[in-house]
MIBA-844386 format. One line per field, with one value per residue: residue number from 0; residue in three letters; y, z, x of N, C-alpha, C, CB in turn. Coordinates in steps of 0.1 Angstrom, whole numbers, plus 2048, in hexadecimal, padded with zeros to 3 digits. Each point is the difference from the previous one (the first is absolute). Glycine has a CB too. Example, Ala and Ser with C-alpha at 12.3 -4.5 7.8 and 13.67 -1.06 7.14 Angstrom:
gudo 0/1
nufi ALA/SER
nyy 7C7/817
nzz 84E/7ED
nxx 884/80F
cayy 80C/80B
cazz 800/800
caxx 7F7/809
cyy 80C/80B
czz 800/808
cxx 809/7F8
cbyy 7F4/7FA
cbzz 80C/7EA
cbxx 7ED/80C
END
This chain:
gudo 0/1/2/3/4/5/6/7/8/9/10/11/12/13/14/15/16/17/18/19/20/21/22/23/24/25/26/27/28/29/30/31/32/33/34/35/36/37/38/39/40/41/42/43/44/45/46/47/48/49/50/51/52/53/54/55/56/57/58/59/60/61/62/63/64/65/66/67/68/69/70/71/72/73/74/75/76/77/78/79/80/81/82/83/84/85/86/87/88/89/90/91/92/93/94/95/96/97/98/99/100/101/102/103/104/105/106/107/108/109/110/111/112/113/114/115/116/117/118/119/120/121/122/123/124/125/126/127/128/129/130/131/132/133/134/135/136/137/138/139/140/141/142/143/144/145/146/147/148/149/150/151/152/153/154/155/156/157/158/159/160/161/162/163/164/165/166/167/168/169/170/171/172/173/174/175/176/177/178/179/180/181/182/183/184/185/186/187/188/189/190/191/192/193/194/195/196/197/198/199/200/201/202/203/204/205/206/207/208/209/210/211/212/213/214/215/216/217/218/219/220/221/222/223/224/225/226/227/228/229/230/231/232/233/234/235/236/237/238/239/240/241/242/243/244/245/246/247/248/249/250/251/252/253/254/255/256/257/258/259/260
nufi UNK/UNK/UNK/UNK/UNK/UNK/UNK/UNK/UNK/UNK/UNK/UNK/UNK/UNK/UNK/UNK/UNK/UNK/UNK/UNK/UNK/UNK/UNK/UNK/UNK/UNK/UNK/UNK/UNK/UNK/UNK/UNK/UNK/UNK/UNK/UNK/UNK/UNK/UNK/UNK/UNK/UNK/UNK/UNK/UNK/UNK/UNK/UNK/UNK/UNK/UNK/UNK/UNK/UNK/UNK/UNK/UNK/UNK/UNK/UNK/UNK/UNK/UNK/UNK/UNK/UNK/UNK/UNK/UNK/UNK/UNK/UNK/UNK/UNK/UNK/UNK/UNK/UNK/UNK/UNK/UNK/UNK/UNK/UNK/UNK/UNK/UNK/UNK/UNK/UNK/UNK/UNK/UNK/UNK/UNK/UNK/UNK/UNK/UNK/UNK/UNK/UNK/UNK/UNK/UNK/UNK/UNK/UNK/UNK/UNK/UNK/UNK/UNK/UNK/UNK/UNK/UNK/UNK/UNK/UNK/UNK/UNK/UNK/UNK/UNK/UNK/UNK/UNK/UNK/UNK/UNK/UNK/UNK/UNK/UNK/UNK/UNK/UNK/UNK/UNK/UNK/UNK/UNK/UNK/UNK/UNK/UNK/UNK/UNK/UNK/UNK/UNK/UNK/UNK/UNK/UNK/UNK/UNK/UNK/UNK/UNK/UNK/UNK/UNK/UNK/UNK/UNK/UNK/UNK/UNK/UNK/UNK/UNK/UNK/UNK/UNK/UNK/UNK/UNK/UNK/UNK/UNK/UNK/UNK/UNK/UNK/UNK/UNK/UNK/UNK/UNK/UNK/UNK/UNK/UNK/UNK/UNK/UNK/UNK/UNK/UNK/UNK/UNK/UNK/UNK/UNK/UNK/UNK/UNK/UNK/UNK/UNK/UNK/UNK/UNK/UNK/UNK/UNK/UNK/UNK/UNK/UNK/UNK/UNK/UNK/UNK/UNK/UNK/UNK/UNK/UNK/UNK/UNK/UNK/UNK/UNK/UNK/UNK/UNK/UNK/UNK/UNK/UNK/UNK/UNK/UNK/UNK/UNK/UNK/UNK/UNK/UNK/UNK/UNK/UNK/UNK/UNK/UNK/UNK/UNK/UNK
nyy F1B/820/7E6/808/809/7E6/801/800/7E2/800/823/80E/814/7F1/7EB/813/80D/7E1/7F7/81C/800/7E1/808/822/7F6/7EA/81E/809/7DE/7FE/815/801/7EE/80F/81A/7EF/7F3/81D/807/7E5/805/816/7F7/7DC/808/7E1/7F8/7F4/815/7FD/7E0/7F7/807/7F8/7E2/800/809/7EF/7E8/815/7FC/7E0/80B/811/7F1/7EC/818/806/7F0/7E7/80F/80F/7EF/7E7/813/812/7DF/7F6/81B/7FF/7E4/805/81A/7F5/7EB/819/813/7D5/7FD/81B/7F5/7E5/812/815/7E8/7F5/80F/7FC/7E2/7E9/7FF/804/7E4/7E1/801/806/7E5/7F0/80A/7F3/7EE/7E3/800/816/7E2/7F3/81A/806/7E2/812/820/7F5/81B/7ED/7EE/824/7F7/7E0/819/7E2/811/81A/7E3/801/81F/7FB/7DE/80D/81C/7EB/7EF/81F/7F9/81E/7ED/827/7FA/81C/7FA/813/809/802/817/818/7FF/7FA/811/80B/7F3/7FE/820/803/7F4/814/817/7EE/7F4/81D/804/7E4/808/814/7F3/816/7ED/7EF/800/7E5/7ED/7EE/7F7/81F/7FF/7EA/811/810/7ED/7F1/81E/809/7E2/7FA/823/7F1/7E7/819/81C/7ED/7F6/81D/7E8/7F1/7FF/7FA/7F8/7F6/7E9/813/814/7F1/7FE/826/802/7E2/810/813/7F4/7EE/816/808/7E8/7F5/821/803/7E6/80B/818/7FC/7F7/81D/814/7EB/7FE/81D/7FE/7EB/81A/81D/805/7F0/81A/7F7/7E7/808/805/7E6/7EA/816/7FC/7DF/80A/7E5/804/7F1/80B/81C/80D/811/7F0/7FB/7E8
nzz E65/809/7F6/7FC/812/80B/7F4/824/7F6/7DB/7FC/7EB/81A/7EF/814/813/7EF/804/820/80B/7E9/811/81C/7F7/7F5/816/818/7F6/803/821/804/7EE/80C/81A/7F4/7F5/813/80B/7F2/7FF/821/7FC/7F7/813/81E/7E3/80C/7F0/7E3/7FA/7FE/7EF/7E9/805/800/7E0/7F0/805/7F1/7E9/7FF/7F8/7DC/7F1/7FE/7F9/7ED/7F5/7F7/7E5/7EB/7F1/7F5/7EA/7ED/7FA/7F7/7ED/7F4/7F6/7F3/7F0/801/7F8/7EA/7EA/805/7F9/7E8/7F9/7FC/7F9/7E7/7FD/7FC/7E9/7F1/7FE/804/800/7E4/7F9/817/7F5/7E7/80B/817/7E4/7EF/812/801/7F9/815/7FB/7FC/81C/802/7E4/80B/81A/7FF/7E9/813/7EB/820/806/804/803/81A/7F6/7F8/81D/803/7DE/7F8/81D/7FA/7E6/811/809/7E7/7EF/801/7E0/7EF/7FF/7E2/80F/7DD/808/7FC/813/809/7F0/804/821/803/7F4/819/811/7F9/7F9/825/80C/802/807/81D/811/808/80A/817/80F/811/821/7EC/800/817/7FC/7E0/80D/7E2/7FC/80C/7F0/7E4/808/808/7E6/7F1/805/802/7DF/7FF/809/7F5/7EA/80D/800/7DC/7EC/7F2/80A/7E3/81A/81B/805/7F0/816/7F8/7FE/824/80B/7ED/807/816/7F4/7ED/817/80E/7E8/7F2/823/807/7E5/809/816/7F7/7EF/80E/80E/7EC/7F8/826/7F7/7EE/80E/81D/7F3/7DA/7F3/7EA/80F/7F2/7E7/7FF/811/7E6/7F6/811/813/7FC/7F9/7DA/7EC/806/810/7E7/813/7EB/813/7E6
nxx 87F/7E6/7F3/7E3/7FA/80E/7E1/7FD/7F7/80C/7F5/80F/801/7E7/7F2/7FB/7EF/7EB/80A/7FA/7E4/7F3/80C/7F6/7EA/7FC/7FE/7E6/7EE/804/7F7/7E2/7FE/805/7F1/7E9/807/7F9/7EA/7F3/801/7F0/7DC/7FA/818/806/821/7EA/801/822/7FA/7F1/816/81D/7FB/7F7/812/812/7EE/7FF/81E/7F8/7ED/816/81C/7F2/7F9/821/80A/7EE/7EF/810/81C/7F4/7F1/811/80D/7E9/7F6/81F/805/7EF/816/818/7FA/7F3/81D/813/7E7/808/818/7F3/7EE/816/814/7F8/7FD/831/812/7EB/7FF/824/80E/7EF/809/81C/7FE/7FD/81B/810/7F1/815/7E1/7EF/7F1/7FB/7F4/7EB/7F6/7FF/7F3/7E9/7F9/7EB/7FB/7FE/817/7E7/807/804/81F/805/80A/80A/80A/80C/801/806/811/80B/806/80C/81D/7F5/80E/80D/80B/812/7FD/81F/7EC/7FF/810/7F6/7E4/803/814/7EB/7ED/807/803/7E5/7F9/813/7EC/7ED/81B/803/7DF/7FE/81A/7EC/7E4/801/7ED/822/802/7F0/80B/817/7F3/806/81C/80A/7F5/815/81C/801/7FA/81B/819/7F3/7FF/81F/800/7FB/812/823/7F7/80E/7FC/7EC/825/819/7F2/819/7EC/7EF/7E9/7F5/7FD/7F7/7E4/7F0/7FF/7EF/7E8/7FE/7F6/7ED/7F7/7FD/7F6/7EE/7EC/7F3/7E4/7EF/7F2/7F2/7F8/7EB/7F4/7F5/7F6/7EA/7F3/7F4/7F4/7EF/814/81C/7F4/7F7/826/818/7EC/809/81E/7FD/81B/7EC/7E5/814/7DF/809/7F2/805/7E5/7E9/804
cayy 801/7FF/7FB/800/7FF/7F3/802/7F9/7F1/7F8/807/80E/80D/802/7F3/808/80B/7FC/7FB/808/807/7F9/7FD/80A/7FF/7F5/805/80F/7FB/7FC/80A/801/7F5/7FF/80B/800/7F2/809/806/7F9/7FF/80B/808/7F8/7F8/7F3/7F6/7F1/802/804/7F4/7F9/804/7FE/7F1/800/803/7FA/7F3/800/805/7F4/7FC/809/7FB/7F5/805/808/7FB/7F4/804/80F/802/7F6/802/80F/7FD/7FA/80D/804/7F4/800/809/7FD/7F7/800/80A/7FA/7FC/80A/800/7F5/801/809/7F8/7FA/807/806/7F9/7F1/7F4/802/7FE/7F3/7F9/7FD/7F6/7F3/7FD/7F9/7F3/7F6/800/809/7F9/7F9/807/807/7F7/7FE/80B/807/808/806/7FB/80C/800/7F9/802/7EE/7FC/80A/7F7/7F7/809/803/7F7/7F9/80C/7FE/7F3/800/806/804/7FA/80E/7FF/811/804/80D/806/801/805/80C/808/805/80B/810/802/802/80E/80C/7FC/802/805/7FE/7F4/807/804/7F4/7FD/80A/7FD/7F9/7F7/7F2/7FC/7F8/7F7/7FB/7F7/80B/806/7F7/802/80E/800/7F4/809/80C/7FE/7FE/810/802/7F5/800/80E/804/7F9/804/7F5/7F1/7F6/7FB/7F8/7F3/7F3/804/80C/7FA/7F2/80A/806/7F6/801/809/7FC/7F6/806/805/7FB/7F8/809/808/7F6/7FD/80B/7FC/7F3/806/80B/7FC/7F9/811/805/7F5/800/80D/803/7F7/808/7FF/7F2/7FE/806/7FC/7F0/802/802/7F4/7FA/7F4/7FC/806/803/80C/811/809/800/7F7/7FB
cazz 7F1/805/7FB/808/80F/802/800/80D/7FE/7F2/7F6/7F7/809/7F8/807/811/801/7FB/80D/80B/7FC/803/80D/804/7FD/806/80B/7FD/7FE/80F/808/7FC/808/80E/805/7FE/80B/80C/803/800/812/806/7FE/808/80C/7FF/7FB/7FC/7F3/7F8/801/7F8/7F4/7FC/802/7F4/7F7/800/7FA/7F1/7F7/801/7F5/7F5/7F9/7F5/7F4/7FB/7FD/7FB/7F6/7F8/7FB/7F9/7F5/7F8/7F5/7F5/7F9/7F7/7F8/7F0/7F9/7FD/7F9/7F3/7F8/7F9/7F5/7F5/7F7/7FB/7F1/7F8/7FE/7F6/7F0/7F8/7FD/800/7F4/7F4/806/7FC/7F3/7FB/809/7F9/7F9/806/805/7F5/803/803/7F9/810/80C/7FC/803/80A/806/7F7/807/7FC/807/80E/80E/80D/80D/804/7FB/804/809/7F9/7F9/805/800/7F4/804/80A/7F9/7F1/802/7F3/7FC/7FA/7F6/7FD/7F0/7FD/7F9/80D/809/7F9/801/80A/802/7FC/80A/80E/800/7FE/80B/80F/807/804/809/80D/805/808/809/805/802/80E/802/800/80B/808/7FA/7FE/7F4/7F3/801/7FA/7EF/7F8/801/7F6/7F2/7FB/800/7F3/7F4/7FF/7F8/7F2/7FD/804/7F5/7F6/7F6/809/7F8/806/80E/806/803/80E/7FB/7FB/806/80D/7FC/800/80F/806/7F9/809/811/7FF/7F7/809/809/7F9/7FC/810/7FF/7F5/803/80A/7FB/7F8/80A/804/7F6/7FA/80C/805/7F4/7F7/7F1/7FC/7FB/7F1/7F8/803/7F4/7EF/7FB/803/7FC/802/7F6/7F0/7F9/804/7FA/80A/7F8/806/7F5
caxx 7F9/7F3/7F8/7F3/7F8/7FA/7F3/7FD/7FB/7FE/7F5/803/7F9/7F4/7F9/7FC/7F6/7F1/7FA/7FC/7F7/7F3/7F8/7F7/7F6/7F7/7FE/7F6/7F1/7FC/7FD/7F0/7F4/7FD/7F8/7F1/7F9/7FD/7F5/7F4/7FF/7FF/7F4/7F3/807/7FB/80D/7FD/7FB/80E/808/7F6/801/80D/803/7FB/808/80C/7FF/7FE/80F/809/7F5/801/80B/7FD/7F6/80A/80D/800/7F4/7FE/80A/801/7FA/808/80B/7FE/7FC/809/807/7F8/802/80B/800/7FF/803/80D/7FE/7FE/80F/807/7FB/807/80A/7FB/7F5/806/80C/801/7F6/807/80D/7FD/804/80E/804/800/808/80A/7F7/7FD/7F7/7F3/7F6/7FA/7F9/7F6/7F1/7FE/7F8/7F7/7F5/7F5/7F2/7FD/80C/7F5/80B/805/812/80B/80B/808/80D/80E/809/808/80D/80C/808/804/80E/804/80E/800/807/802/804/803/7F1/7F6/805/801/7F5/7FD/805/7FC/7F7/803/803/7F8/7F9/807/7FA/7F1/801/804/7F4/7F9/808/801/7EF/7FE/7F4/807/807/7FA/800/80F/804/7FD/80E/80C/7FE/806/80E/806/7FF/807/80F/805/801/811/80B/800/800/80E/809/7FC/7FB/7FE/802/807/803/805/7FC/801/7F5/7F0/7FC/7FF/7F4/7F5/7FC/7FA/7EF/7FA/7FA/7F2/7F4/7F4/7FB/7F9/7F3/7FE/7FB/7F6/7F5/7F8/7F9/7F3/7F6/7FA/7F5/7F6/7F9/7FE/7FE/7FA/801/811/806/7F7/808/80C/802/804/80E/80A/80F/806/7F6/803/7F6/7F5/7FE/7F8/7F3/7F3/7F7
cyy 801/7FA/803/7FE/7F4/803/7F6/7F6/7FA/806/80C/809/801/7F3/803/808/7F8/7F8/807/808/7F4/7FA/80E/802/7F6/804/809/7F6/7F8/808/808/7F8/7FE/80A/802/7FA/807/808/7FA/7FA/80D/805/7EF/7F7/7F0/7FA/7F4/802/802/7F3/7F6/802/7FF/7F3/7F7/801/7FB/7F0/803/804/7F3/7FB/808/800/7F7/804/808/7FB/7EE/802/80B/7FF/7F5/802/80B/7F9/7F8/807/805/7F4/7FB/80C/7FF/7F4/803/809/7F4/7F9/809/802/7F6/802/80A/7FA/7F6/804/809/7F8/7F1/7F8/7FF/7F4/7EF/7FA/7FE/7F5/7F1/7FD/7FA/7F7/7F1/7F7/806/7FB/7F5/80A/80A/7F7/802/810/805/806/802/7F9/80A/801/7FC/801/7F1/7FB/80A/7F4/7F9/80A/804/7F7/7FE/80D/7FC/7F7/804/805/804/7FC/80A/7FF/80F/7FF/810/80D/806/809/80E/808/801/809/80B/802/801/812/809/7FF/804/809/7FD/7F1/809/808/7F6/7FA/809/805/7FF/7F8/7F3/7F8/7F2/7F4/7F9/7F6/80B/804/7F8/7FF/80C/804/7F8/807/80E/7FC/7F7/80C/802/7F7/806/80D/801/7F9/807/7FB/7F6/7F2/7FA/7FD/7F4/7F6/806/80F/7FE/7F8/80C/808/7F9/801/80B/803/7F6/805/807/7FD/7F7/807/80A/7F6/7FB/810/804/7FA/807/80C/7FB/7F7/80F/806/7F6/804/80F/80A/7FC/80A/802/7F1/7FA/806/7FC/7F1/801/803/7F9/7FC/7F3/7F8/801/804/80B/80D/806/803/7F6/7FB/7FB
czz 804/7F6/803/80C/803/803/80D/7FE/7F2/7F9/7FB/809/7FA/806/811/802/7FE/80A/80E/7FC/802/80E/806/7FF/808/80E/7FF/7FD/80C/809/7FB/805/810/802/7FC/805/80D/802/7FE/812/806/7FC/805/80D/7FF/7F9/7F7/7F1/7F8/7FF/7F7/7F1/7FA/803/7F0/7F0/7FD/7FB/7F5/7F7/7FD/7ED/7F3/7FB/7F7/7F3/7F5/7F9/7F4/7F3/7F5/7FA/7F4/7F2/7F5/7FA/7F4/7F5/7F9/7FA/7F4/7FA/7F7/7F4/7F1/7FC/7FB/7F2/7F4/7F8/7FB/7F2/7FA/7FA/7F2/7F3/7FB/7FF/7FD/7F3/7F4/806/800/7F2/7FA/809/7F6/7F4/801/805/7FA/803/805/7FA/80B/808/7FC/801/80E/808/7FA/807/7FA/809/80D/80B/806/80C/805/7FA/802/805/7F4/7F7/808/805/7F4/800/805/7FC/7F1/801/7EE/7FD/7F6/7F8/7FE/7F2/802/7FF/809/809/7FB/7FF/80B/808/7FD/807/809/805/7FD/80A/80A/807/809/80F/80C/807/804/80C/80B/806/811/801/7FE/808/807/7F7/7FD/7F6/7F6/801/7FA/7EE/7FC/801/7F7/7F4/7FC/803/7F1/7F3/803/7FE/7F1/7FE/802/7F6/7F0/7F2/809/7F5/806/80D/7FF/801/810/803/7FF/80B/80E/7FB/7FD/80B/802/7F8/804/80D/7FD/7F9/808/80B/7FB/7FB/80C/803/7FA/801/80D/7FF/7F8/80B/805/7FB/7FD/80E/803/7F0/7F4/7F2/7FE/7F7/7F5/7F9/806/7F8/7F5/801/80B/7FA/7FE/7F7/7F3/7F9/804/7F8/807/7F8/807/7F5/804
cxx 7EE/7F6/7F1/7FC/7FE/7F1/7FE/7F2/7F6/7F7/804/7F9/7F3/7F5/7FA/7F7/7EE/7FF/7FE/7F3/7F2/7FB/7F8/7F1/7F5/7FE/7F3/7F3/7F9/7FA/7EF/7F8/7FF/7FA/7F2/7FB/7FB/7F4/7F2/7F9/7F9/7EF/7F6/806/7FC/80C/7FD/7FA/80E/808/7FD/806/80E/806/7FB/805/80B/803/7FB/80D/804/7F4/803/80B/800/7F7/80B/80A/801/7F4/806/80D/803/7F8/801/80F/7FF/7FB/80E/80B/7FC/802/80D/806/7FA/808/813/7FF/7FF/80C/804/7F9/803/80E/7FD/7FE/810/810/7FF/7FC/809/80D/7FE/805/80E/80A/801/809/80C/802/800/7F2/7F4/7F2/7FB/7FB/7F6/7F4/7FE/7F8/7F7/7F3/7F3/7F4/7F9/806/7F3/80B/804/810/808/806/808/808/80B/807/809/80B/809/807/804/80A/805/80F/801/80E/803/809/806/7F9/7FB/801/801/7F4/7F9/805/7FB/7F3/7FC/808/7F9/7F2/805/7FD/7F2/804/805/7F3/7F8/806/7FE/7F0/7FD/7F5/807/802/7FD/7FE/80D/802/802/80C/80F/7FE/809/80F/809/7FC/80D/80F/803/7FF/810/808/800/805/80E/806/7FE/7FC/7FC/807/80F/805/806/7F1/7F9/7F7/7F7/7F9/7FD/7F2/7F1/7F7/7F7/7F0/7F9/7F9/7F5/7F3/7FA/7F9/7F7/7F1/7F4/7F1/7F4/7F5/7F5/7F8/7F1/7F5/7F7/7F7/7F1/7F5/7FA/7FF/7FF/803/80C/805/7FF/80F/80F/7FC/803/80E/808/80B/800/7F0/803/7F4/7F7/802/7F9/7EF/7F7/7FA/7F4
cbyy 7EC/814/7F1/7FC/811/7F5/807/816/803/7EB/7F7/7F7/810/80C/7EF/800/814/801/7F0/802/811/7FB/7EB/807/809/7EC/7FE/817/7FC/7F5/801/808/7F4/7F4/808/804/7EB/802/80F/7F8/7F3/805/819/7FC/816/805/806/7F5/80B/819/804/804/80D/816/804/807/80D/813/7F4/806/816/7F7/7FB/80D/805/7F1/804/80B/810/7F2/7FE/810/80C/7F4/7F6/818/801/7EF/807/816/7FB/7F3/80B/80A/7F4/7F9/820/7FD/7F0/80C/80E/7EE/7F6/813/802/7F9/808/816/812/803/809/820/81A/807/808/819/80F/801/80D/80D/813/7FF/7F5/815/805/7EE/7FD/80D/7ED/7EA/804/7F0/80A/806/7E6/7FE/815/7EB/818/7F7/7F2/819/7F8/7EB/809/812/7F7/7EE/80F/807/7ED/802/7ED/813/7E4/810/7EA/80C/7EF/7F1/7F1/7EC/7EC/7F6/7FD/7F2/7F4/801/7FE/7E1/7FA/802/7F1/7FA/80B/807/7EB/804/811/7FA/7F8/802/7F0/811/810/808/819/812/80B/804/7E9/809/80B/7EF/7F8/80A/804/7E7/7FB/812/7FF/7E6/811/80E/7E7/7F0/809/802/7E8/80A/804/80A/80C/806/808/80D/7EC/7F3/808/7FE/7E3/804/80D/7F0/7F8/80B/807/7F1/804/80D/803/7ED/7FB/80F/7F6/7F2/801/7FF/7E7/7F6/80D/7FD/7E8/803/80B/7E7/7EC/7F9/809/7F1/80C/80F/7FD/806/813/810/7F7/80A/816/7FA/810/804/806/7F1/7EC/7F7/7FE/80E/806/80C/7FB
cbzz 7F1/80F/7FE/7F1/7FD/809/7E5/810/81D/809/80C/7E5/805/7EA/7EF/806/7F4/7E7/7F5/809/7EF/7EA/806/7FD/7EC/7F2/804/7F3/7E7/7FE/804/7EE/7EC/807/802/7F1/7FA/7FD/7FC/7E3/802/7FE/7E7/7E7/810/7FF/816/81A/808/809/815/811/804/802/81F/813/804/812/812/806/80B/829/811/808/810/814/811/811/81D/819/816/810/817/816/80F/813/812/80E/813/80E/812/805/810/816/817/800/810/818/80D/80E/80D/818/803/80E/81B/810/80A/806/80E/819/804/7F6/80F/80F/7FC/7F6/818/808/7FB/800/803/7FB/7FD/7FF/7E5/801/80D/7F0/7F0/7FB/808/7ED/807/7E8/7FA/7FB/801/7F1/808/7FC/7EE/806/818/802/7F2/805/80F/7EE/804/812/80D/7F4/81C/801/804/814/7F7/81C/7F1/7F9/7F2/7FE/80A/7F5/7EE/7FD/7FF/7E8/7F8/7FE/7FF/7E4/7F6/7FA/7F1/7DE/7EE/7F5/7F3/7EB/7F1/7EE/7E7/80B/7F7/7F6/803/80F/7F9/816/804/800/816/819/7FF/804/816/80D/807/804/81E/808/803/80C/80F/7FA/806/819/80F/80E/7ED/80E/7EA/7EF/808/810/7F1/801/7F7/7E7/7F4/808/7F8/7F5/807/809/7EC/7F6/80D/804/7EA/7FD/80C/7F9/7F0/809/803/7F8/7FB/80B/7FD/7E7/80B/804/7F3/7F1/807/81D/80B/813/800/81A/812/801/7F9/819/807/7F5/7F3/807/80C/81E/80E/7FD/7FB/818/7EB/809/7EA/816/7F3
cbxx 816/805/813/7FD/7F4/817/7FA/80D/802/805/7F0/801/816/810/813/812/818/7FD/80A/819/811/805/813/812/80D/809/81A/813/807/811/820/805/804/811/814/800/814/815/80F/80B/818/81D/809/7F2/7FF/7E6/80A/7FB/7E7/802/802/7E9/7EC/803/7FA/7F5/7F7/802/7FD/7E8/808/809/7EC/7F3/805/801/7E7/7FB/807/809/7EB/7F2/807/804/7F5/7F6/80C/7FF/7EA/7FC/803/7EB/7F2/7FC/800/7EC/7ED/807/7F8/7F1/809/805/7EF/7F4/803/7FA/7DB/7EF/80A/7FB/7E5/7F7/804/7ED/7EC/7FD/7F2/7EA/7F6/801/7F3/81B/810/810/80B/810/814/80F/803/816/80F/808/810/80A/80C/7EF/817/7ED/7F5/7E2/7FA/7F6/7EF/7F0/7F1/7FA/7F2/7EB/7F4/7F5/7F0/7EE/807/7EE/801/7F2/7F6/800/7EA/80B/7FA/7FF/80C/810/7FF/7FA/80E/80C/801/803/810/809/7F9/811/80D/7F0/806/819/801/7F7/80F/817/7FD/80A/7EC/806/800/7F7/7ED/804/7F2/7E7/7F3/7FF/7E6/7E8/7FA/7FD/7E3/7EB/802/7FA/7E4/7FE/7FA/7EF/7E8/800/7FC/809/80F/7E4/7F0/800/7ED/817/815/819/809/806/811/81D/813/80D/815/81A/807/813/816/80E/80A/80D/812/818/814/825/814/80F/817/80F/819/810/813/810/817/812/810/80F/807/7EB/7EE/804/7FE/7DE/7ED/808/7F1/7EA/7FD/7F0/80B/815/7F2/814/802/800/801/81B/80C/7FC/811
END
């Protein structure tokens, strides 16, 4: 039986060609360097001078590697990471403007303890930086008391199906690959959308099915709360004017109004 030709030394042919090309280029460059030094010796007949500068240049190579690999490379990496974070936060902001804030309001309809969370996460005080850790600790300990009714599920289904193409577009955004927690949030919301989509109605569901949907809602709800709080902190410290609008549309503040009085 004919098969593919075995690869020698475990390397495919194209990798061998690349390696051979690099070795050839290296030999050519070494030869050119030696040729230039030889011409220098023919003209000035001073081998002592040649070796002084040759050894000095070789000694500087290690410092150059230090500067390039450790300092410059790290600085460029930091700037690239900051640029990527700005792009990710723009995408996250689009998500909350289009879906996130409205989805939080709908999830609150299922949560019997939502008022307790509203009291703790009331952001009318401007979200002081010193309280951020406390807010996260509250979210980690908070256990919603969900009651998924058929009418609210039907309304949630219509909303999520209307935003389905938008969610799919976000999942394909390469800038979010580095933001694992937000990607997990999108998958949780998209999974909930699919669960609701495949059910024609919600009036005759079994108790086990209601419990299953409640778990899906809870998963998306908790991750959405964490992402929203992180996004609010980002706005406060980087875009105060956007943070002002976010406070006036805060889903956890029952007295919030867009109009400024």
